[in-house]
C-alpha positions, 0 to 999 in steps of 0.5 A: 600734131605733137607738140613739146610741153615747155616753159613759157614766160608768160603764166596767167592761171596761178594761185596763192595760198589765199585759194583753198588747195594753194601752197604759198604767199602772194611774194613767194609766188612774185618772187618766184616768177621773178627768179624764172624771167616770167614777162607776164602772169595773172594771180587767179585765185579761187572766188578772191581776191585779196592775193591778187591785191597782196601780189599787185603790191608787193610786185609794182617794183619788180620786173614782171607785168601782174595783169589782175586775175580770179577763179569763180568757180560756176555751173553750167547745165549742172557742170561744174565749170571755172571761169577766170576773171580778167582785169578785173577792179579788185576793189570791187567789194562783191568778189568779197561777199563772193569769198566769204559765201563760198567759204561759209559753204565749204566749211558746212559741208565739212561733216558730210565730207568726212561721213562720204569717206566713212561710208565708202571704207576710208577713216579720218580723224577729223581733227587731225584735217581741221588742224592740218586746214590752220583755219583755211576751208577744208579741201579733198586735196587737204584731205589727201594729204591727211591721209597721205601722210598717216603711219598707215597710208602705204599699206591700205589698200585704198591708198596705194595707188596715190605712193610712188609706183603707183597709177595715180602718183604723180599729183597724189592730193589732187588726184585723190580728191579727183577720185572721191570728192570731184563733181559725181565721186562717191563723197561728193558734196554739191557746193551752190556756185553761181550759174555761169551767166551770173559771173560773166556778168560779174566780170563784165560788172568789174571792166574784166574779161571773162575766159573759161577755164582750162575747157578740157579739164571740167568738160571733158566729153561734153565738148559740145556744150562749148559753142553754148558756153561762149555764147553766155559771154566769155570772151576768151579760152585758156587753150593752153593748158597743163591739162590740155593734150595736143589734140585738145590745145587743137580742138581749143584753138580753132574754137577760140579762132572761130568764136573770135575770142581771146586765147589765153595760157595758164598751168595752174600753178598751185604749189605740192598739191599739184608738184606735176605743174610748174610756173610756165608749164602751159603748153603753149605753141603759139607766141606768147608776145600776141596773147600778151597784146591781145589784153590790150584790145579789151 
């Protein structure tokens, strides 16, 4: 079934600069959402609640509902997954411990990331990358940004696909990460993320709802694992996502209904690292108010 991709009035998957690959401050994100007339949003930074803490404070008197959230990196059967947690207690210091642990591993991984790139013939000055990071954890997207903005980058054969007219030019920084640093790719450096079951427990201990983020993006050809993942205590599926095709939306919508779990929608907005993804671009084709109302049942 064909569906029209459209910008809606709710977006429950938005990143701020507190995500290593996010761009905008929480206040800027809230202002953007208000300008767009959004009704309900959630700030869901990677392994961090600092962004949502600021967003909730800044947005107290702003005309948009803000649902506390986080996106936790985790693993299931050696597959890297993302678990969204909604309605969490952002005062829980376990989230601060999580952020510190992942950040420390990310910093330790940086030299190996550089080494792996060099082995496949992609050279970049580590000091230039660290300067661009401004104290944040270095991501594959940032390395791509530094590389693609070098004077001679457009002439380098391995980088040509990321420039205008190239096959990977729609989200060049993100696509560079996906091609070289994602799980299974040549420059990938593993990080020890918590098991999915532990991430689910952390969200629930914090009074939140654990929701599987953009499963079409992470599971890809391993959708047969979805029911097993749901049995691990996940209580919702991000059915509507900027990453999902119409067929995937149908598949995950059916899975959510079959498992009697929450249906959510999110764009995964980051800013410059994913320029083709806009706030509210969730490809949501159901009644948006029903998604907001469903949170009151939990």
